[in-house]
C-alpha positions as CSV (number, residue, x, y, z in Angstrom):
1,X,-3.3,-12.2,14.8
2,X,-4.0,-16.0,14.1
3,X,-5.6,-16.9,10.6
4,X,-4.2,-15.8,7.4
5,X,-2.8,-12.5,8.4
6,X,1.0,-12.6,10.4
7,X,2.0,-9.4,12.1
8,X,5.6,-9.2,13.1
9,X,7.0,-6.4,14.7
10,X,10.9,-5.2,14.1
11,X,10.7,-2.0,16.8
12,X,8.8,0.5,15.0
13,X,8.0,-1.4,11.7
14,X,5.3,-3.6,11.3
15,X,5.7,-6.6,8.3
16,X,2.2,-7.8,7.7
17,X,2.2,-11.3,5.5
18,X,-0.7,-13.0,3.8
19,X,-0.4,-16.5,4.0
20,X,-3.2,-18.3,2.6
21,X,-1.5,-21.3,0.6
22,X,-0.8,-22.0,-2.0
23,X,-1.2,-18.5,-3.8
24,X,-2.6,-16.1,-0.9
25,X,-6.0,-15.8,-2.7
26,X,-7.9,-13.1,-0.9
27,X,-11.4,-14.4,0.2
28,X,-13.8,-12.8,2.7
29,X,-11.8,-13.9,5.9
30,X,-8.6,-12.6,4.3
31,X,-10.4,-8.9,3.8
32,X,-11.6,-8.9,7.4
33,X,-8.6,-9.9,8.6
34,X,-6.8,-6.9,6.9
35,X,-9.2,-4.8,8.0
36,X,-8.8,-6.0,11.5
37,X,-4.7,-5.8,11.1
38,X,-4.8,-2.1,10.1
39,X,-7.5,-0.7,12.4
40,X,-5.1,-1.7,15.1
41,X,-2.1,-0.3,13.4
42,X,-3.4,2.7,12.4
43,X,-4.1,4.0,16.1
44,X,-0.7,2.1,17.5
45,X,1.5,5.1,18.1
46,X,4.6,2.7,18.4
47,X,4.2,1.7,14.6
48,X,6.2,4.2,12.4
49,X,6.1,2.2,8.9
50,X,4.4,-0.9,7.6
51,X,5.4,-3.4,5.0
52,X,2.9,-5.6,3.4
53,X,3.9,-9.2,1.4
54,X,3.0,-12.8,0.4
55,X,4.2,-15.5,2.0
56,X,6.6,-17.6,-0.1
57,X,8.0,-16.5,-3.5
58,X,5.2,-17.9,-5.9
59,X,2.7,-15.0,-5.0
60,X,2.3,-11.8,-3.4
61,X,-1.8,-12.1,-3.6
62,X,-2.3,-14.2,-6.7
63,X,-6.3,-12.2,-6.8
64,X,-9.8,-13.4,-5.3
65,X,-11.0,-16.5,-4.6
66,X,-13.1,-17.4,-7.6
67,X,-15.1,-20.2,-6.1
68,X,-16.9,-17.3,-4.4
69,X,-17.7,-15.5,-7.7
70,X,-20.7,-17.8,-9.0
71,X,-22.9,-16.4,-6.3
72,X,-22.7,-13.0,-7.4
73,X,-25.5,-10.7,-8.3
74,X,-26.1,-7.3,-8.5
75,X,-26.9,-6.7,-4.9
76,X,-23.9,-8.9,-3.1
77,X,-21.9,-7.8,-6.3
78,X,-21.8,-4.1,-5.1
79,X,-21.4,-5.1,-1.4
80,X,-18.6,-7.1,-2.3
81,X,-16.9,-4.3,-4.2
82,X,-17.5,-1.5,-1.9
83,X,-16.1,-3.9,0.9
84,X,-12.7,-4.1,-0.9
85,X,-12.8,-0.7,-1.4
86,X,-13.5,0.3,2.1
87,X,-10.5,-1.9,3.5
88,X,-8.1,-1.2,0.9
89,X,-8.9,2.6,1.6
90,X,-7.9,1.9,5.4
91,X,-4.9,1.0,4.0
92,X,-4.3,3.9,1.7
93,X,-5.1,6.2,4.6
94,X,-2.9,4.3,7.3
95,X,-1.2,7.5,9.1
96,X,2.2,5.7,8.6
97,X,4.1,5.1,5.3
98,X,2.9,1.3,4.0
99,X,5.3,-0.4,1.5
100,X,4.5,-3.1,-0.7
101,X,7.2,-5.9,-1.0
102,X,6.0,-7.9,-4.1
103,X,6.9,-11.4,-5.0
104,X,5.7,-13.3,-7.7
105,X,1.8,-12.8,-8.8
106,X,-0.1,-10.1,-7.8
107,X,-3.2,-10.1,-9.9
108,X,-6.8,-8.7,-9.6
109,X,-7.3,-7.9,-5.9
110,X,-3.7,-8.4,-5.3
111,X,-2.4,-5.8,-7.5
112,X,-5.6,-3.5,-6.3
113,X,-3.8,-4.2,-2.7
114,X,-0.4,-3.0,-4.4
115,X,-1.9,0.4,-5.5
116,X,-3.3,1.0,-2.4
117,X,0.4,1.0,-0.7
118,X,2.3,4.4,-1.1
119,X,5.8,2.7,-2.1
120,X,5.9,-0.3,-4.2
121,X,8.9,-2.7,-4.4
122,X,8.7,-5.6,-6.7
123,X,11.2,-8.6,-7.4
124,X,12.1,-9.3,-10.8
125,X,10.0,-12.7,-10.9
126,X,6.9,-10.4,-10.0
127,X,3.9,-10.6,-12.6
128,X,1.1,-8.2,-12.3
129,X,-2.3,-7.3,-13.7
130,X,-5.9,-7.0,-13.7
131,X,-7.3,-10.0,-15.8
132,X,-10.8,-9.6,-14.2
133,X,-12.4,-8.9,-17.8
134,X,-11.3,-12.8,-18.8
135,X,-13.9,-13.7,-16.0
136,X,-16.4,-11.3,-17.4
137,X,-16.0,-8.6,-14.9
138,X,-13.7,-5.6,-14.0
139,X,-11.5,-4.8,-11.2
140,X,-13.8,-3.5,-8.3
141,X,-11.6,-3.2,-5.5
142,X,-10.9,0.4,-6.9
143,X,-8.7,-0.9,-9.7
144,X,-9.9,1.1,-12.4
145,X,-9.9,4.5,-10.0
146,X,-6.0,4.1,-8.5
147,X,-4.3,2.2,-12.0
148,X,-5.0,5.3,-13.9
149,X,-3.9,7.8,-11.6
150,X,-0.7,5.8,-10.9
151,X,0.5,5.0,-14.8
152,X,-0.1,6.6,-18.0
153,X,-4.1,6.8,-18.9
154,X,-3.7,4.6,-22.1
155,X,-1.7,2.0,-20.4
156,X,-4.0,1.6,-17.5
157,X,-6.9,1.3,-20.0
158,X,-5.0,-1.2,-21.9
159,X,-4.1,-3.2,-19.0
160,X,-7.7,-2.9,-17.5
161,X,-9.5,-3.8,-21.2
162,X,-7.1,-6.6,-22.2
163,X,-6.8,-8.2,-18.5
164,X,-2.7,-9.1,-19.7
165,X,-0.1,-9.5,-17.0
166,X,3.1,-7.5,-17.1
167,X,6.4,-8.2,-16.0
168,X,7.9,-6.7,-13.0
169,X,10.6,-4.7,-15.7
170,X,7.7,-3.4,-17.7
171,X,5.8,-2.2,-14.2
172,X,8.8,-0.5,-13.3
173,X,9.3,1.4,-16.4
174,X,5.6,2.2,-16.3
175,X,6.1,3.8,-12.6
176,X,3.9,0.9,-11.5
177,X,6.8,-0.4,-9.0
178,X,9.1,2.2,-7.5
179,X,12.0,-0.3,-7.0
180,X,13.2,-3.4,-9.1
181,X,14.9,-6.1,-7.0
182,X,16.2,-9.4,-7.7
183,X,14.1,-12.4,-6.6
184,X,14.0,-12.8,-3.1
185,X,15.2,-9.5,-2.0
186,X,12.1,-7.3,-2.4
187,X,11.3,-7.5,1.3
188,X,15.3,-6.6,1.8
189,X,14.7,-3.4,-0.1
190,X,11.3,-2.2,1.4
191,X,13.0,-2.9,5.2
192,X,16.0,-0.5,3.9
193,X,13.1,1.9,2.5
194,X,11.3,1.7,5.9
195,X,14.5,2.2,7.9
196,X,15.3,5.4,6.3
197,X,11.5,6.4,7.0
198,X,12.2,5.6,10.7
199,X,15.0,7.9,11.4
200,X,12.6,11.0,10.1
201,X,10.7,12.8,12.0
202,X,7.4,10.8,12.6
203,X,4.9,13.7,13.0
204,X,6.4,15.1,9.8
205,X,5.8,12.0,8.0
206,X,2.4,11.3,8.9
207,X,1.5,15.2,7.9
208,X,3.3,14.6,4.8
209,X,1.6,11.5,3.8
210,X,-1.6,13.5,4.7
211,X,-0.8,16.6,2.9
212,X,-0.5,14.4,-0.2
213,X,-3.2,12.2,0.2
214,X,-5.7,15.1,0.8
215,X,-4.0,17.4,-2.0
216,X,-4.7,14.7,-4.8
217,X,-8.1,14.9,-4.2
218,X,-8.2,18.7,-4.3
219,X,-7.3,21.4,-6.7
220,X,-3.4,22.7,-6.9
221,X,-4.7,25.9,-4.8
222,X,-6.9,24.2,-2.2
223,X,-3.7,21.6,-1.9
224,X,-1.4,24.1,-1.0
225,X,-3.9,25.6,1.6
226,X,-4.2,21.8,3.1
227,X,-0.1,21.7,2.8
228,X,-0.2,25.4,4.8
229,X,-2.7,24.5,7.4
230,X,-0.7,20.9,7.9
231,X,2.8,22.6,7.8
232,X,1.6,25.2,10.7
233,X,0.2,22.3,12.9
234,X,3.8,20.7,12.6
235,X,5.6,24.3,13.7
236,X,3.5,23.3,17.0
237,X,5.5,20.2,17.7
238,X,8.2,19.6,20.1
239,X,10.0,17.3,17.1
240,X,10.0,20.5,14.7
241,X,12.3,22.4,17.5
242,X,14.2,19.1,17.8
243,X,14.9,19.1,14.2
244,X,16.2,22.7,14.2
245,X,18.3,22.4,17.3
246,X,19.9,19.3,16.0
247,X,20.5,20.6,12.7
248,X,22.2,24.0,14.2
249,X,24.3,21.9,17.0
250,X,25.5,19.5,14.2
251,X,24.2,16.4,15.7
252,X,21.4,13.6,15.2
253,X,18.0,14.3,16.0
254,X,16.1,12.8,19.0
255,X,12.5,12.5,17.8
256,X,9.6,12.1,20.3
257,X,6.9,11.6,17.8
258,X,4.7,14.7,19.4
């Protein structure tokens, strides 16, 4: 795709790079292009995993384009918030795992984008935070909802109420980062994780993600029913039969995604 979003394919892996110099700040065009990108990736049967990263080592996404903020009012402010939430939800709902490879700053909408991903890898030069309150607003792309679901409630509130940044080591300690790497190595680690995912049964991975995401919105009892229903669906697939046969025959499985 032309514009601010670049998509590179490495067989079944899609690498999505946000490239809007100097710090990959979000504006309406970037959000629109992210939506188109994930609409396409979500229906591409040839994609088994996605990595999102930012161009360069300075920033993953250093927040929103503040030049768009002075014109905000109650009407278009709600529209802006709902638009960002809608696009980020499409990323969260992508049928295949989405891995964030975070280099440099991930602030505001950038951190909210990271939170929409399934797995988060941060280089040790990463600095993350939700500084919106220092601009007189608060995180509106689901940051107030996803951060408290990811780390301890009190720490999430502190980050949102103060707007302070934390470094990658602290993010890892809090569980906001799942992996910590040397500077420049986040994408390498993300690829390694993606390669392991791509070796697994694709239907199993897709339905596992669906079971997790649906279950998080349900009670434990409801979530277990969802899990059983999706497990039953999986048991009628060719991949499930192939996985069992391959194990019994002591050979690598040849999954077909059906």
